[in-house]
C-alpha positions in Angstrom: 11.2 9.1 22.2 11.7 8.3 18.5 15.3 7.8 17.7 14.8 10.0 14.6 13.6 13.0 16.6 16.0 15.9 16.2 18.0 14.4 13.4 18.5 16.5 10.3 20.1 15.2 7.0 21.2 18.1 4.9 22.2 17.0 1.3 25.3 19.0 0.3 26.3 17.5 -3.0 26.5 14.4 -5.2 30.1 13.3 -5.5 32.3 10.6 -7.0 34.2 8.4 -4.6 36.7 6.5 -6.8 34.5 4.7 -9.3 31.1 5.1 -7.5 28.9 8.0 -6.7 27.7 9.0 -3.3 25.7 11.6 -1.4 27.7 14.1 0.7 25.5 14.9 3.7 25.6 16.8 6.9 24.0 14.8 9.7 23.0 16.7 12.8 21.5 15.7 16.0 23.5 15.6 19.3 26.5 16.8 17.1 27.1 17.3 13.4 29.3 15.5 10.9 29.9 15.6 7.2 29.7 12.1 5.7 29.7 10.4 2.3 26.8 8.0 1.8 27.4 5.4 -0.8 24.1 4.0 -2.0 22.6 2.5 -5.1 23.0 4.3 -8.4 19.3 4.3 -9.3 18.4 6.2 -6.1 21.2 8.7 -6.7 20.0 9.3 -10.3 16.5 10.0 -9.0 17.8 12.4 -6.4 20.0 14.1 -9.0 16.9 14.6 -11.2 15.2 16.8 -8.5 18.3 18.7 -7.2 20.5 21.5 -8.4 23.4 22.5 -6.2 23.8 26.1 -7.3 24.9 27.6 -4.0 21.5 29.3 -3.5 19.2 26.5 -2.3 19.6 24.1 0.6 18.3 20.5 0.5 17.1 18.3 3.3 16.4 14.6 3.1 13.4 13.4 5.0 13.9 10.6 7.4 10.6 9.0 6.2 9.8 7.0 3.1 6.4 6.0 1.9 5.1 3.0 -0.1 3.5 4.1 -3.4 0.8 1.5 -4.0 0.3 2.5 -7.7 4.0 2.4 -8.6 4.8 -0.5 -6.2 7.8 1.6 -5.2 9.2 3.3 -2.1 9.3 7.0 -2.3 11.7 9.4 -0.6 11.2 13.1 0.1 13.6 16.0 -0.3 12.9 19.6 0.7 14.5 22.5 -1.1 14.6 25.8 0.8 15.5 29.3 0.0 15.0 31.8 2.8 11.4 31.3 4.0 10.3 29.4 0.8 10.3 25.7 0.5 9.6 23.2 -2.3 9.2 19.5 -1.7 9.9 16.7 -4.2 9.4 13.0 -4.2 11.9 10.6 -5.7 11.8 6.8 -6.2 14.2 5.0 -3.9 15.4 1.4 -3.5 14.8 -0.9 -0.6 18.5 -0.7 0.2 18.3 3.1 0.4 15.2 2.8 2.7 17.0 0.3 4.9 20.1 2.5 5.1 17.9 5.5 6.1 16.3 3.4 8.8 19.8 2.6 10.1 20.6 6.3 10.3 17.3 7.0 12.1 18.1 4.3 14.7 21.5 5.7 15.5 21.5 7.3 18.9 25.0 9.0 18.7 27.4 9.9 15.9 29.7 7.2 17.2 27.1 4.6 16.2 27.5 5.7 12.5 31.0 4.2 12.4 29.4 0.8 12.3 27.4 1.5 9.2 29.4 0.3 6.1 27.7 2.7 3.6 28.9 5.8 5.5 32.3 7.3 5.7 33.8 10.5 7.0 34.0 13.3 4.4 37.5 14.8 4.2 37.9 18.2 2.7 41.6 17.5 2.1 41.5 14.1 0.5 45.2 13.7 -0.3 46.3 14.2 3.3 47.3 10.9 4.9 44.7 9.3 7.2 45.7 7.9 10.6 44.9 4.2 10.9 45.3 2.4 14.3 47.6 -0.6 14.1 47.6 -3.7 16.3 50.7 -2.3 18.2 48.8 0.8 19.1 50.8 3.1 16.8 49.4 5.1 13.9 50.1 3.9 10.4 49.5 6.4 7.6 47.7 5.8 4.3 46.5 8.1 1.6 42.9 9.0 1.7 40.6 8.0 -1.2 40.4 10.9 -3.6 36.9 12.3 -4.0 35.9 14.5 -6.9 33.3 17.2 -6.7 31.4 17.3 -9.9 28.8 19.8 -11.2 25.3 18.4 -11.1 24.9 18.4 -14.9 28.1 16.4 -15.3 27.0 14.0 -12.5 23.6 13.6 -14.1 25.0 13.1 -17.6 27.5 10.5 -16.4 25.0 8.5 -14.5 22.1 8.9 -16.8 24.0 8.1 -20.0 24.4 4.6 -18.6 20.7 4.0 -19.2 20.6 6.1 -22.4 21.2 3.1 -24.7 18.7 1.0 -22.8 16.1 3.7 -23.3 16.8 3.9 -27.0 16.8 0.2 -27.4 13.4 -0.1 -25.8 11.6 2.4 -28.1 9.5 1.3 -31.0 10.5 3.6 -33.8 7.7 2.3 -36.0 5.2 3.9 -33.7 4.4 7.5 -34.9 4.2 8.6 -31.2 7.7 7.3 -30.5 10.8 9.4 -30.3 12.9 9.1 -33.5 16.6 8.4 -33.1 19.0 11.2 -33.9 22.7 11.9 -33.5 23.6 14.4 -30.8 25.8 17.0 -32.4 27.4 18.3 -29.1 27.9 17.1 -25.6 25.4 19.7 -24.4 22.7 18.5 -26.8 23.3 14.9 -25.8 22.9 15.7 -22.1 19.7 17.6 -22.8 18.4 14.8 -25.0 19.1 12.2 -22.2 17.3 14.4 -19.6 14.3 14.9 -22.0 14.1 11.2 -22.7 14.3 10.4 -19.0 11.6 12.9 -18.2 9.2 11.6 -20.8 9.8 7.8 -20.6 11.5 6.8 -17.3 8.6 6.3 -14.9 10.9 5.4 -12.0 11.8 9.1 -11.6 8.8 10.4 -9.7 9.6 14.1 -9.1 6.6 15.9 -7.7 7.6 19.6 -7.2 5.7 21.9 -5.0 5.2 25.1 -7.0 5.1 28.5 -5.2 1.7 29.6 -4.1 2.0 32.8 -6.1 2.7 31.0 -9.3 -0.2 28.6 -8.8 -2.8 31.3 -8.0 -1.9 33.1 -11.2 -2.4 30.0 -13.3 -5.6 28.7 -11.6 -9.1 30.1 -11.6 -10.4 31.2 -8.3 -12.6 28.2 -7.7 -10.0 25.6 -8.7 -8.7 23.2 -6.2 -4.9 23.5 -6.0 -2.8 20.3 -5.9 -2.4 19.0 -2.4 1.4 19.3 -2.4 1.2 23.1 -2.8 0.0 23.6 0.8 2.2 26.3 2.4 3.7 25.5 5.7 5.8 26.9 8.6 8.1 24.9 10.7 7.9 25.6 14.4 11.3 26.2 16.1 10.0 26.2 19.7 8.9 23.4 21.9 5.9 25.4 23.0 4.4 27.9 20.5 1.7 30.5 21.2 2.3 32.5 18.1 4.2 32.6 14.8 6.3 35.2 13.0 4.6 38.3 11.6 3.3 38.0 8.1 1.9 34.5 8.8 -1.4 33.2 10.2 -2.1 29.6 11.2 -5.7 28.4 11.1 -6.1 25.4 13.5 -9.1 23.2 13.9 -9.7 21.2 17.1 -11.8 18.2 18.2 -12.1 16.3 14.9 -12.2 14.3 12.8 -15.9 14.9 12.3 -18.4 15.2 9.5 -17.1 18.8 8.9 -13.5 17.7 8.4 -13.7 17.2 4.6 -15.7 20.4 4.1 -13.0 22.4 5.9 -10.3 20.7 3.9 -12.0 21.4 0.6 -12.3 25.1 1.5 -8.6 25.3 2.4 -7.8 23.6 -0.9 -10.0 26.0 -2.9 -8.1 29.0 -1.6 -4.7 27.4 -1.6 -4.0 27.9 2.1 -2.7 25.8 4.9 -4.5 24.3 7.9 -3.6 22.3 10.9 -6.0 19.7 12.4 -5.8 18.5 16.0 -7.6 15.2 16.3 -9.0 13.4 19.4 -8.3 9.7 19.5 -11.9 8.6 20.1 -12.9 10.4 16.9 -10.0 9.0 14.9 -11.4 5.6 15.7 -14.8 6.6 14.2 -13.4 8.4 11.1 -10.0 7.0 10.1 -10.8 7.7 6.4 -11.1 11.4 7.1 -7.7 11.3 8.8 -6.2 9.6 5.7 -7.9 12.1 3.3 -6.6 15.2 5.2 -3.1 13.7 5.4 -3.0 12.7 1.8 -4.0 16.2 0.7 -1.0 17.7 2.5 -2.5 19.3 5.6 -0.9 18.9 9.1 -2.3 16.6 11.7 -1.7 16.9 15.4 -2.8 15.1 18.6 -5.5 16.6 20.8 -5.2 13.7 23.3 -7.1 10.4 23.3 -10.3 11.4 25.2 -10.1 15.2 25.3 -9.3 15.1 29.0 -7.7 17.9 31.0 -4.1 16.8 31.2 -3.2 18.7 34.3 -5.8 16.8 36.3 -4.4 13.4 35.4 -1.7 11.2 36.8 1.6 10.7 34.9 0.5 7.2 33.7 -2.9 8.6 32.6 -1.3 11.4 30.7 1.1 9.0 29.1 -1.8 6.9 27.9 -3.6 10.0 26.5 -0.5 10.8 24.4 0.6 7.4 23.2 -2.7 5.9 22.3 -3.8 8.7 20.0 -0.3 8.8 18.5 -0.4 5.1 17.6 -3.8 5.5 16.0 -2.9 8.4 13.8 0.6 7.1 12.9 -0.9 3.7 11.8 -3.0 5.7 9.3 -0.5 8.3 8.1 2.7 6.2 8.5 4.4 9.3 9.7 5.7 10.4 13.1 3.2 12.5 14.9 4.9 15.6 16.1 2.3 18.3 17.0 0.3 18.2 20.2 -2.3 20.5 21.6 -3.4 19.9 25.2 -7.2 20.1 25.6 -8.4 23.4 27.1 -4.7 24.5 26.9 -4.2 22.9 30.3 -0.8 21.2 31.0 1.7 20.8 33.7 5.3 19.7 34.2 4.4 16.1 33.6 2.8 17.0 30.3 5.9 18.8 29.2 8.2 16.0 30.2 6.1 13.4 28.4 5.8 15.6 25.3 9.5 16.2 25.1 10.1 12.5 25.6 7.8 11.6 22.7 9.3 14.3 20.5 6.3 16.5 20.4 5.9 20.2 19.8 3.2 21.8 21.9 1.0 24.2 19.9 -1.2 26.6 21.9 -2.8 29.8 20.5 -3.0 33.6 20.9 -6.4 34.2 19.1 -9.7 32.6 20.2 -13.0 33.6 18.8 -14.8 31.2 21.2 -16.6 29.6 18.2 -17.5 26.7 20.4 -19.6 29.0 22.5 -21.3 31.3 20.0 -21.8 28.8 17.1 -22.5 31.9 15.0 -20.6 32.4 11.7 -21.0 36.2 11.7 -19.6 36.5 15.3 -16.7 34.3 14.4 -15.9 36.4 11.3 -16.4 39.7 13.2 -13.8 38.6 15.8 -11.2 37.8 13.1 -11.9 41.1 11.3 -11.2 43.1 14.5 -7.9 41.5 15.6 -4.3 42.0 14.6 -4.1 38.7 12.8 -0.4 38.9 11.7 1.6 36.3 13.7 -1.5 34.6 15.1 -2.4 31.0 15.8 -6.2 31.1 15.6 -8.1 28.5 17.5 -11.2 27.1 15.7 -13.3 24.0 16.2 -14.9 21.7 13.6 -18.5 22.9 13.3 -21.0 24.0 10.7 -20.6 27.7 11.8 -16.8 27.5 11.1 -17.4 25.9 7.7 -19.8 28.7 6.8 -17.4 31.5 8.1 -14.2 30.0 6.8 -14.3 31.4 3.2 -14.8 34.9 4.4 -12.1 34.5 7.1 -9.6 33.4 4.5 -10.5 36.2 2.1 -10.1 38.8 4.9 -6.7 37.4 5.9 -5.6 37.3 2.2 -6.7 40.9 1.7 -4.1 41.8 4.4 -1.4 40.0 2.3 -1.0 37.4 5.1 0.3 33.9 4.3 -2.0 31.3 5.8 0.2 28.2 6.7 -0.1 24.8 8.1 2.3 24.1 11.1 4.8 21.4 11.3 
């Protein structure tokens, strides 16, 4: 199982530790601990640009980073949540931050974190003496380092002002399109000026917010493809899921990738809804570019085994091969941990469960099946969806022309019921 499975890094604040800034995080897996993470200033600046600790939102740092070929830069991901709404932002991060994140991912226990020099325990009472073991086995006492909690704007202003002069010195004021120099009359104006200059001129800060679906649908014409990072999602809490909470619907597509994959993706994009694709390994070999396209556009990808075999009829070793081979293929394309798994025919046994848990998978079944593979008739598929209680359902579909033809009317029917169509993760 991946060492990162089950780990959650919640970002609580940006704080000053003596003369440097650090991230205050809550790291949870087998247990939880609050820590101060001292990393490079550039990465902290970029995180500060996409975060606002107002007591309303929560922030979670992804354990994954990606390489942006165009920017020649590693990118981190931070998720901001409020109740059941989530926004995701990218930020440029350094190689050292990426390496530190990898060290956290590889830790198997909280005790392992004591060996990481960039992490230290957070103390809510910083002036209280800290016990330090001595060679004689007694406790010596020393004063803890004083940490200061600073408001985000002050943190941002302090850090960002360091590059303010550099920005101004790099501008060509003879260029009419440049930004003319001016004296900030107040501290507030200066901070706002710095932030504006950073937003307009500092390409290293790569914030890419995910706007709410409601806002986007108001702005965009009906036939406009929404940005890929607006895809709504729902995180599964259970190891095995047959359904999801009321008010949501998950459209899932099995047996791809195929010639229909991109058509399905385009329809989902057009209507601004989520979708989850369960791919068979033998088809991934044939169409790796379709896998990349679907992943790049923000839709969820899961495993549907390597050869679409009935798992419960296989030996332990055979099942292990079915799971690991397809995972390697997909992960080599997406560069992300594959989490979702749907057993072919919905058939699994205790060995399947054990292997899935070991690999950090979530098993996704379904509670609505129009049997589209049998009818191959778009009207019958639509009729089925129109006559079910769709709220809270995971709908099983397969990649076919009939599904492509029926999909726009299925989505419209579900949206008419004010249901949120999500991808699963």
